[in-house]
Biopython code that builds the backbone (N, CA, C, O; Angstrom):
import numpy as np
from Bio.PDB.StructureBuilder import StructureBuilder

atoms = [
    (1, "MET", "N", (102.003, 91.606, -41.221)),
    (1, "MET", "CA", (100.634, 91.616, -40.735)),
    (1, "MET", "C", (99.599, 91.649, -41.828)),
    (1, "MET", "O", (98.599, 90.934, -41.763)),
    (2, "LEU", "N", (99.812, 92.431, -42.783)),
    (2, "LEU", "CA", (98.994, 92.551, -43.936)),
    (2, "LEU", "C", (98.910, 91.230, -44.626)),
    (2, "LEU", "O", (97.839, 90.761, -45.010)),
    (3, "PHE", "N", (100.101, 90.624, -44.778)),
    (3, "PHE", "CA", (100.145, 89.258, -45.396)),
    (3, "PHE", "C", (99.298, 88.305, -44.627)),
    (3, "PHE", "O", (98.596, 87.494, -45.231)),
    (4, "PHE", "N", (99.325, 88.356, -43.361)),
    (4, "PHE", "CA", (98.554, 87.434, -42.500)),
    (4, "PHE", "C", (97.088, 87.582, -42.726)),
    (4, "PHE", "O", (96.362, 86.592, -42.808)),
    (5, "GLU", "N", (96.618, 88.866, -42.835)),
    (5, "GLU", "CA", (95.244, 89.175, -43.149)),
    (5, "GLU", "C", (94.796, 88.488, -44.431)),
    (5, "GLU", "O", (93.760, 87.825, -44.479)),
    (6, "LYS", "N", (95.600, 88.664, -45.455)),
    (6, "LYS", "CA", (95.359, 88.090, -46.823)),
    (6, "LYS", "C", (95.251, 86.588, -46.659)),
    (6, "LYS", "O", (94.347, 85.971, -47.223)),
    (7, "GLU", "N", (96.172, 85.973, -45.883)),
    (7, "GLU", "CA", (96.107, 84.507, -45.778)),
    (7, "GLU", "C", (94.943, 84.063, -45.071)),
    (7, "GLU", "O", (94.377, 83.016, -45.384)),
    (8, "LYS", "N", (94.526, 84.853, -44.063)),
    (8, "LYS", "CA", (93.178, 84.564, -43.351)),
    (8, "LYS", "C", (92.032, 84.459, -44.240)),
    (8, "LYS", "O", (91.225, 83.534, -44.152)),
    (9, "LYS", "N", (91.944, 85.459, -45.154)),
    (9, "LYS", "CA", (90.812, 85.602, -46.048)),
    (9, "LYS", "C", (90.795, 84.382, -46.995)),
    (9, "LYS", "O", (89.768, 83.741, -47.215)),
    (10, "THR", "N", (91.938, 84.116, -47.515)),
    (10, "THR", "CA", (92.159, 82.951, -48.367)),
    (10, "THR", "C", (91.696, 81.620, -47.715)),
    (10, "THR", "O", (90.978, 80.810, -48.300)),
    (11, "LEU", "N", (92.174, 81.464, -46.440)),
    (11, "LEU", "CA", (91.835, 80.245, -45.743)),
    (11, "LEU", "C", (90.299, 80.182, -45.481)),
    (11, "LEU", "O", (89.710, 79.106, -45.580)),
    (12, "ILE", "N", (89.667, 81.300, -45.155)),
    (12, "ILE", "CA", (88.236, 81.308, -44.914)),
    (12, "ILE", "C", (87.573, 80.972, -46.227)),
    (12, "ILE", "O", (86.667, 80.138, -46.220)),
    (13, "LYS", "N", (87.952, 81.561, -47.378)),
    (13, "LYS", "CA", (87.374, 81.213, -48.636)),
    (13, "LYS", "C", (87.479, 79.691, -49.030)),
    (13, "LYS", "O", (86.565, 79.099, -49.602)),
    (14, "VAL", "N", (88.660, 79.120, -48.677)),
    (14, "VAL", "CA", (88.849, 77.705, -48.987)),
    (14, "VAL", "C", (87.948, 76.868, -48.070)),
    (14, "VAL", "O", (87.317, 75.915, -48.526)),
    (15, "ALA", "N", (87.886, 77.227, -46.761)),
    (15, "ALA", "CA", (87.132, 76.571, -45.843)),
    (15, "ALA", "C", (85.569, 76.583, -46.267)),
    (15, "ALA", "O", (84.846, 75.598, -46.110)),
    (16, "GLN", "N", (85.152, 77.743, -46.793)),
    (16, "GLN", "CA", (83.804, 77.865, -47.247)),
    (16, "GLN", "C", (83.460, 76.901, -48.460)),
    (16, "GLN", "O", (82.413, 76.258, -48.537)),
    (17, "GLN", "N", (84.454, 76.888, -49.372)),
    (17, "GLN", "CA", (84.379, 76.065, -50.567)),
    (17, "GLN", "C", (84.279, 74.574, -50.259)),
    (17, "GLN", "O", (83.542, 73.807, -50.878)),
    (18, "LEU", "N", (85.151, 74.198, -49.167)),
    (18, "LEU", "CA", (85.176, 72.838, -48.733)),
    (18, "LEU", "C", (83.784, 72.514, -48.166)),
    (18, "LEU", "O", (83.203, 71.491, -48.530)),
    (19, "THR", "N", (83.257, 73.338, -47.308)),
    (19, "THR", "CA", (81.989, 73.112, -46.671)),
    (19, "THR", "C", (80.926, 72.911, -47.680)),
    (19, "THR", "O", (80.105, 72.004, -47.547)),
    (20, "ILE", "N", (80.913, 73.742, -48.701)),
    (20, "ILE", "CA", (79.862, 73.680, -49.851)),
    (20, "ILE", "C", (79.999, 72.366, -50.578)),
    (20, "ILE", "O", (79.011, 71.695, -50.875)),
    (21, "TYR", "N", (81.335, 71.976, -50.886)),
    (21, "TYR", "CA", (81.570, 70.800, -51.553)),
    (21, "TYR", "C", (81.095, 69.546, -50.773)),
    (21, "TYR", "O", (80.440, 68.655, -51.314)),
    (22, "LYS", "N", (81.457, 69.530, -49.498)),
    (22, "LYS", "CA", (81.009, 68.438, -48.570)),
    (22, "LYS", "C", (79.491, 68.362, -48.511)),
    (22, "LYS", "O", (78.902, 67.282, -48.476)),
    (23, "PHE", "N", (78.856, 69.578, -48.500)),
    (23, "PHE", "CA", (77.436, 69.577, -48.443)),
    (23, "PHE", "C", (76.811, 69.008, -49.700)),
    (23, "PHE", "O", (75.861, 68.228, -49.629)),
    (24, "LEU", "N", (77.345, 69.399, -50.866)),
    (24, "LEU", "CA", (76.819, 68.817, -52.153)),
    (24, "LEU", "C", (77.041, 67.404, -52.204)),
    (24, "LEU", "O", (76.141, 66.694, -52.654)),
    (25, "CYS", "N", (78.207, 66.853, -51.772)),
    (25, "CYS", "CA", (78.581, 65.426, -51.827)),
    (25, "CYS", "C", (77.468, 64.692, -50.990)),
    (25, "CYS", "O", (76.835, 63.748, -51.463)),
    (26, "THR", "N", (77.259, 65.193, -49.681)),
    (26, "THR", "CA", (76.238, 64.576, -48.838)),
    (26, "THR", "C", (74.928, 64.402, -49.492)),
    (26, "THR", "O", (74.296, 63.348, -49.418)),
    (27, "ARG", "N", (74.486, 65.546, -50.194)),
    (27, "ARG", "CA", (73.243, 65.645, -50.793)),
    (27, "ARG", "C", (73.087, 64.587, -51.917)),
    (27, "ARG", "O", (72.054, 63.931, -52.047)),
    (28, "ILE", "N", (74.199, 64.454, -52.741)),
    (28, "ILE", "CA", (74.200, 63.520, -53.842)),
    (28, "ILE", "C", (74.146, 62.076, -53.309)),
    (28, "ILE", "O", (73.441, 61.223, -53.848)),
    (29, "VAL", "N", (74.883, 61.841, -52.276)),
    (29, "VAL", "CA", (74.919, 60.401, -51.710)),
    (29, "VAL", "C", (73.552, 60.056, -51.147)),
    (29, "VAL", "O", (73.068, 58.936, -51.310)),
    (30, "ASN", "N", (72.914, 61.047, -50.466)),
    (30, "ASN", "CA", (71.577, 60.768, -49.854)),
    (30, "ASN", "C", (70.528, 61.231, -50.828)),
    (30, "ASN", "O", (69.334, 61.109, -50.554)),
]
sb = StructureBuilder()
sb.init_structure("model")
sb.init_model(0)
sb.init_chain("A")
sb.init_seg("    ")
for serial, (resi, resn, name, xyz) in enumerate(atoms, 1):
    if name == "N":
        sb.init_residue(resn, " ", resi, " ")
    sb.init_atom(name, np.array(xyz, "f"), 0.0, 1.0, " ", f" {name:<3s}", serial, name[0])
structure = sb.get_structure()
């Protein structure tokens, strides 16, 4: 269960980074 919580936090962090990356790419293109 503790492992799952750790994984969830990692996934959230990765998702946030992807969102920021996508946002930056969109801004550069436009």
